[in-house]
C-alpha positions as CSV (number, residue, x, y, z in Angstrom):
1,M,35.7,-14.1,3.3
2,H,36.8,-17.3,5.2
3,T,36.2,-20.7,3.6
4,A,33.2,-21.6,6.2
5,A,31.4,-18.0,5.8
6,M,31.7,-19.1,2.2
7,S,29.8,-22.2,2.7
8,A,27.3,-21.0,4.6
9,L,26.0,-18.2,2.8
10,G,26.4,-20.5,-0.1
11,E,24.2,-23.1,1.7
12,L,21.7,-20.3,2.4
13,L,21.5,-19.2,-1.3
14,I,20.6,-22.6,-2.7
15,L,17.8,-22.7,0.1
16,F,16.3,-19.8,-1.1
17,H,17.0,-20.3,-5.1
18,D,15.1,-24.0,-4.6
19,A,12.6,-23.0,-2.1
20,S,9.5,-22.8,-4.1
21,E,10.3,-26.3,-5.0
22,R,10.6,-27.6,-1.4
23,A,8.0,-25.4,0.7
24,Q,5.1,-25.6,-1.6
25,P,2.2,-26.4,-1.0
26,A,2.1,-25.5,2.7
27,T,-0.6,-24.6,5.1
28,L,1.4,-21.9,7.4
29,T,-0.3,-19.3,10.0
30,V,1.4,-16.0,10.0
31,V,1.3,-13.2,12.6
32,D,1.7,-9.8,11.3
33,W,3.1,-7.2,13.9
34,R,3.5,-3.5,13.8
35,H,5.3,-0.5,15.7
36,A,3.4,2.0,14.4
37,P,5.8,5.3,15.5
38,R,8.7,3.7,14.6
39,S,7.5,2.2,11.1
40,E,6.6,5.9,10.2
41,E,10.4,7.1,11.2
42,A,11.6,4.1,9.2
43,F,9.2,5.0,6.2
44,R,10.6,8.6,6.7
45,R,14.0,8.0,6.4
46,F,13.6,5.8,3.5
47,M,11.7,7.8,1.5
48,A,14.2,11.3,2.7
49,A,16.9,9.1,1.3
50,R,15.2,8.7,-2.0
51,S,14.4,12.1,-2.5
52,G,16.3,14.3,-0.7
53,A,12.5,15.8,0.7
54,L,11.4,15.2,4.2
55,V,8.1,13.8,4.2
56,H,5.5,13.3,7.3
57,G,3.4,9.9,8.0
58,V,3.6,6.6,6.8
59,P,1.1,4.3,4.8
60,G,-0.5,1.2,6.3
61,R,-2.9,-0.2,8.5
62,G,-4.6,2.5,10.8
63,T,-5.9,1.3,13.8
64,G,-5.4,4.2,16.5
65,N,-2.7,1.8,18.8
66,E,0.8,2.2,18.9
67,E,1.2,-1.4,18.1
68,S,-0.7,-3.2,15.9
69,S,-0.9,-7.2,15.1
70,W,-3.2,-9.7,13.2
71,S,-3.0,-13.3,11.8
72,T,-3.1,-14.6,8.6
73,R,-3.8,-18.4,7.8
74,L,-2.5,-19.5,4.5
75,A,-3.0,-22.5,2.3
76,F,-0.5,-22.1,-0.3
77,E,-0.4,-24.5,-3.3
78,S,1.0,-21.8,-6.2
79,P,0.6,-18.0,-6.8
80,T,-2.7,-18.6,-8.7
81,R,-4.1,-21.0,-6.4
82,F,-4.1,-20.5,-2.3
83,R,-6.5,-19.4,0.2
84,E,-5.6,-17.0,2.8
85,E,-8.1,-16.3,6.0
86,A,-7.0,-13.2,8.4
87,A,-8.3,-11.6,11.6
88,G,-7.4,-8.8,14.2
89,V,-7.6,-5.6,12.0
90,Q,-11.2,-4.7,11.7
91,A,-13.9,-6.7,12.9
92,G,-14.9,-10.0,12.0
93,T,-12.7,-12.2,9.6
94,R,-11.8,-11.9,5.9
95,F,-10.7,-14.2,3.1
96,L,-9.0,-14.4,-0.1
97,V,-9.3,-17.3,-2.6
98,R,-8.2,-17.7,-5.7
99,D,-8.3,-21.0,-8.3
100,G,-6.4,-20.2,-11.5
101,E,-8.3,-17.1,-13.3
102,R,-11.6,-17.3,-10.8
103,W,-11.1,-15.6,-7.1
104,A,-13.4,-14.7,-4.4
105,S,-12.6,-12.0,-1.9
106,W,-15.0,-11.6,1.3
107,D,-14.5,-8.9,4.2
108,E,-17.3,-8.4,7.3
109,D,-17.0,-4.7,6.9
110,W,-16.6,-4.2,2.9
111,G,-18.4,-7.0,1.4
112,A,-18.0,-9.5,-1.0
113,V,-16.0,-9.0,-4.9
114,T,-15.4,-11.8,-7.1
115,S,-14.4,-12.4,-10.5
116,E,-17.6,-12.7,-11.7
117,S,-18.8,-9.4,-10.7
118,A,-15.5,-7.5,-11.1
119,E,-14.8,-8.9,-14.6
120,D,-12.3,-5.4,-15.2
121,E,-10.5,-6.2,-12.2
122,G,-7.0,-8.6,-12.0
123,A,-6.9,-11.7,-10.4
124,R,-6.0,-11.2,-6.6
125,S,-2.2,-11.7,-5.2
126,S,-1.5,-13.4,-1.9
127,S,-0.1,-11.4,1.1
128,Y,2.1,-13.9,2.4
129,G,2.9,-16.6,-0.3
130,F,6.5,-14.9,-0.9
131,L,7.3,-16.7,2.5
132,L,7.7,-19.6,0.2
133,D,9.6,-18.4,-2.5
134,P,11.9,-15.9,-0.9
135,S,14.2,-15.5,-3.8
136,P,13.7,-12.2,-5.2
137,L,15.2,-10.9,-1.4
138,T,18.6,-11.5,-2.6
139,A,18.3,-8.8,-5.1
140,V,17.8,-6.7,-2.0
141,L,19.4,-7.9,0.6
142,R,23.1,-8.8,2.0
143,F,23.2,-11.9,3.6
144,E,25.4,-13.3,6.9
145,P,24.4,-16.5,8.1
146,G,24.3,-17.1,11.6
147,G,23.7,-19.9,13.8
148,P,20.9,-22.7,14.4
149,T,17.5,-21.4,15.5
150,E,14.0,-22.7,16.1
151,V,11.1,-21.3,14.6
152,A,7.4,-23.1,14.7
153,G,8.5,-26.5,15.6
154,R,11.0,-26.3,12.7
155,P,14.6,-26.4,12.3
156,A,15.8,-22.7,10.9
157,V,19.1,-20.8,10.4
158,R,19.3,-17.0,11.6
159,V,20.5,-14.9,8.9
160,T,21.4,-11.0,9.3
161,A,20.3,-8.9,6.3
162,M,20.9,-5.3,5.4
163,P,19.8,-3.5,2.9
164,R,21.4,-3.3,-0.4
165,P,22.2,0.5,-2.0
166,D,19.2,1.4,-3.6
167,D,18.8,1.0,-7.5
168,G,15.0,1.0,-7.9
169,N,14.9,-2.8,-8.7
170,G,13.4,-5.2,-6.4
171,L,11.6,-2.2,-4.2
172,A,8.4,-4.9,-4.1
173,A,10.6,-7.8,-2.1
174,L,12.0,-4.9,0.3
175,F,8.2,-3.5,0.9
176,R,6.9,-7.5,1.1
177,V,9.1,-8.1,4.3
178,G,8.4,-4.7,5.7
179,G,12.1,-3.6,5.5
180,A,12.1,-0.4,4.2
181,G,14.2,1.6,5.8
182,A,15.3,-0.6,8.0
183,D,18.8,-0.4,9.6
184,A,18.8,-4.2,9.7
185,I,16.6,-7.5,9.0
186,E,16.7,-10.3,10.9
187,L,15.6,-13.5,9.3
188,A,15.0,-17.3,9.9
189,V,15.0,-19.8,7.3
190,D,13.8,-22.9,7.3
191,A,17.1,-25.1,7.7
192,E,15.5,-27.9,5.2
193,R,12.7,-26.4,2.9
194,G,14.0,-22.8,2.6
195,A,10.6,-21.0,3.5
196,L,10.9,-17.7,5.7
197,L,9.8,-18.8,8.8
198,R,10.5,-14.9,11.0
199,V,11.3,-11.8,9.8
200,E,12.0,-8.7,11.8
201,A,12.8,-5.2,10.6
202,T,14.9,-3.1,13.4
203,I,15.5,0.7,13.2
204,D,17.8,2.2,15.8
205,G,18.2,-1.2,17.1
206,A,14.5,-1.4,18.1
207,P,12.1,-3.9,15.9
208,F,9.0,-2.0,13.9
209,H,7.8,-4.8,12.1
210,R,7.5,-8.5,12.2
211,L,6.2,-11.7,10.3
212,E,6.2,-14.6,12.3
213,V,5.4,-17.9,11.0
214,T,3.2,-19.9,14.4
215,A,2.3,-23.1,12.6
216,I,3.6,-24.7,9.4
217,D,2.6,-28.0,7.5
218,F,4.3,-29.1,4.6
219,G,2.5,-31.1,1.8
220,P,-1.2,-30.8,0.0
221,L,-3.9,-28.7,1.0
222,A,-7.0,-29.8,2.5
223,P,-9.7,-30.7,0.9
224,G,-12.2,-27.9,0.0
225,A,-9.1,-25.2,0.7
226,L,-10.1,-23.6,-2.8
227,D,-13.7,-23.8,-2.6
228,L,-14.7,-20.0,-3.6
229,S,-18.4,-20.0,-2.0
230,L,-19.4,-17.0,-0.2
231,P,-21.0,-16.8,3.2
232,D,-24.7,-17.7,3.1
233,G,-26.8,-14.2,2.4
234,V,-23.4,-12.4,1.4
235,E,-24.3,-11.1,-2.5
236,A,-20.8,-10.1,-4.5
237,T,-20.9,-6.2,-5.5
238,A,-18.6,-4.6,-8.3
239,G,-15.9,-3.5,-6.5
240,W,-14.7,-1.9,-3.5
241,F,-15.5,2.0,-3.6
242,R,-13.5,2.6,-6.8
243,P,-13.5,6.3,-8.0
244,L,-16.7,7.5,-10.1
245,R,-15.2,8.9,-13.5
246,L,-17.6,11.9,-13.8
247,E,-17.8,15.1,-16.1
248,L,-16.6,18.3,-14.4
249,H,-20.3,19.9,-14.5
250,E,-21.9,16.5,-12.5
251,L,-19.4,16.5,-9.7
252,P,-21.3,19.4,-7.9
253,A,-24.9,17.8,-8.1
254,Q,-22.8,14.2,-6.6
255,A,-20.7,15.5,-4.0
256,P,-21.6,16.3,-0.4
257,F,-19.5,19.6,-0.5
258,P,-19.1,22.7,-2.4
259,V,-16.6,21.7,-5.6
260,F,-14.2,24.3,-7.0
261,V,-12.6,24.6,-10.2
262,P,-9.3,27.0,-11.4
263,G,-11.2,30.0,-13.1
264,D,-7.8,30.6,-14.9
265,L,-5.6,28.2,-16.4
266,P,-2.5,28.7,-18.0
267,D,-1.8,28.8,-21.9
268,G,-2.5,25.1,-23.0
269,W,-3.7,23.4,-19.6
270,R,-6.2,21.6,-19.8
271,L,-8.2,18.9,-17.6
272,H,-7.0,15.2,-17.8
273,E,-9.1,13.9,-15.2
274,S,-12.3,14.4,-12.7
275,L,-13.2,12.0,-10.2
276,L,-15.4,11.2,-7.2
277,V,-15.1,9.2,-4.1
278,P,-18.4,8.8,-2.7
279,G,-18.6,8.6,1.0
280,H,-19.6,5.6,3.0
281,Q,-20.4,4.6,7.0
282,H,-19.3,1.3,7.3
283,P,-16.8,1.4,6.7
284,P,-16.1,4.9,7.0
285,V,-14.9,6.5,3.8
286,E,-14.6,10.0,3.2
287,A,-16.3,11.1,0.3
288,S,-13.5,13.2,-2.0
289,V,-12.9,14.5,-5.0
290,S,-10.1,14.5,-7.3
291,L,-9.0,16.7,-10.2
292,V,-6.2,16.4,-12.4
293,Y,-4.6,19.4,-14.6
294,G,-1.8,18.8,-17.0
295,S,0.1,21.3,-19.5
296,R,0.0,21.0,-23.3
297,D,3.5,18.9,-23.6
298,G,2.2,16.9,-20.4
299,G,5.4,17.7,-18.6
300,S,3.5,19.5,-15.8
301,V,0.5,18.4,-13.9
302,V,-1.5,19.7,-11.0
303,T,-4.0,17.4,-8.7
304,V,-6.7,18.8,-6.7
305,R,-8.1,16.9,-3.9
306,E,-11.4,18.3,-2.4
307,R,-13.5,17.2,1.0
308,A,-15.8,18.3,3.6
309,A,-14.8,20.9,6.1
310,G,-13.2,19.6,8.9
311,A,-11.3,16.7,7.0
312,E,-7.9,16.1,8.3
313,P,-4.6,17.2,5.9
314,D,-3.4,14.2,3.8
315,E,-1.3,12.1,6.3
316,W,1.6,12.0,3.9
317,L,1.9,16.0,4.6
318,A,2.9,18.3,7.3
319,W,0.7,21.4,6.9
320,R,1.8,25.3,7.9
321,R,0.1,28.4,7.7
322,D,1.7,30.6,5.0
323,D,0.8,34.1,3.2
324,G,-3.2,33.2,3.7
325,L,-2.6,29.7,2.8
326,E,-1.3,26.6,4.0
327,R,2.0,25.1,2.3
328,A,3.5,21.9,3.1
329,D,6.0,21.8,5.7
330,A,9.6,22.2,4.2
331,G,7.6,22.9,0.8
332,A,8.7,20.0,-1.2
333,H,7.7,16.4,-2.2
334,V,8.9,13.9,-4.4
335,E,10.1,15.1,-7.5
336,P,10.1,17.9,-6.2
337,R,6.0,18.3,-5.3
338,H,4.9,21.4,-3.8
339,H,1.8,21.6,-1.7
340,V,-1.4,24.1,-0.9
341,R,-4.3,23.7,1.2
342,L,-7.3,26.2,2.1
343,E,-10.6,26.0,3.2
344,R,-13.3,27.5,0.9
345,D,-16.9,27.8,1.6
346,G,-17.1,24.1,3.8
347,T,-14.5,22.8,1.4
348,V,-11.0,21.9,2.1
349,V,-9.0,22.1,-1.3
350,E,-5.4,21.1,-1.5
351,L,-3.5,21.3,-4.6
352,A,0.0,20.2,-5.7
353,G,2.4,20.0,-7.9
354,Q,6.0,21.2,-9.1
355,D,5.5,24.7,-9.3
356,A,4.9,26.3,-6.1
357,E,4.2,29.8,-7.7
358,L,1.5,28.3,-10.1
359,L,-0.3,26.4,-7.3
360,G,-0.8,30.2,-5.7
361,Q,-2.1,31.3,-8.6
362,L,-4.6,28.3,-9.1
363,A,-5.6,28.8,-5.2
364,R,-6.2,31.8,-6.0
365,A,-8.3,31.9,-8.8
366,L,-10.6,29.1,-7.6
367,V,-14.7,29.5,-8.8
368,P,-17.5,26.8,-8.1
369,A,-17.0,24.3,-10.4
370,P,-19.8,24.9,-13.4
371,T,-23.1,22.9,-13.2
372,A,-24.0,22.5,-16.7
373,P,-21.9,21.2,-19.6
374,P,-20.0,23.4,-21.4
375,R,-21.3,25.1,-24.6
376,L,-19.8,24.7,-28.0
377,R,-18.3,27.1,-29.7
378,N,-21.5,27.4,-32.6
379,E,-23.7,27.9,-30.0
């Protein structure tokens, strides 16, 4: 590497290293843009490279559009003191405020949750605070400094970044910038403060995810920025549609569809978990039942998910009909995972596990879930 290139890289690494001291506190507006089909392809390639298995679908903010964009205004003093307000993903606005261990989160669709109303939930983190401390990216990306540029009225340095070989470390940083599965990532780094002002991930030469700071002011937060007050008339709830942990015999009475269970388990296997996610109309949440079965030694696990008939297959999977059951296309998922899907008496049942033959046996042995608690042996 030439001396000039080494000098430029060294200056860039110093910017990253000291960014948290130079760039915080700050108030900024971030626009988050995604191209859904390209994002799905990038994620598919990322998972295939990690697992060697074919994966369909990508998790994310489903909007039904090929492209989506939303903006967030962030007032950030530290990871434990910040306020962010966002709009564009759903109706109205939402905000998240944290002041030490106290926090409040409100969404026009989902309602409000606070540290007092949901004491068993951990404190929330900022979605975009990492832009003001990009140092973790040095563990997952290789950098090639470019020429000068300008973003949000700030002098910046253009940087081409390539993902390092995946060793499992630092993946959280890669996902935060939306770079999983990217061929290359273009960055713009504030030339004075070290903050990330722009991040664009590309696949096959086309962008699929972009974060861009459109306005930024460095310095103390405005008075009242960390006000935890909720909108007038809004009351905090205990949480947002968390699964209910119920006994197996309690599920049939509360689920809005017939519940089925394997009537014959292998020796030593038992039920470890039985959960119900209640349905909700606004926003739409589909009611579902989840069961987790495990072997005696804990080495094998089978999960069962049930929903009302007509439910779409999980977006992570593509199904095809095979021997009267519907199995995952290519038959494998991470670890590897096999899948079986069938419909019975108004219920869609999806089973997943490491043993394809066992899944078939359990699917054929499904019976209605019990409606009474199990009898004690001496009864």
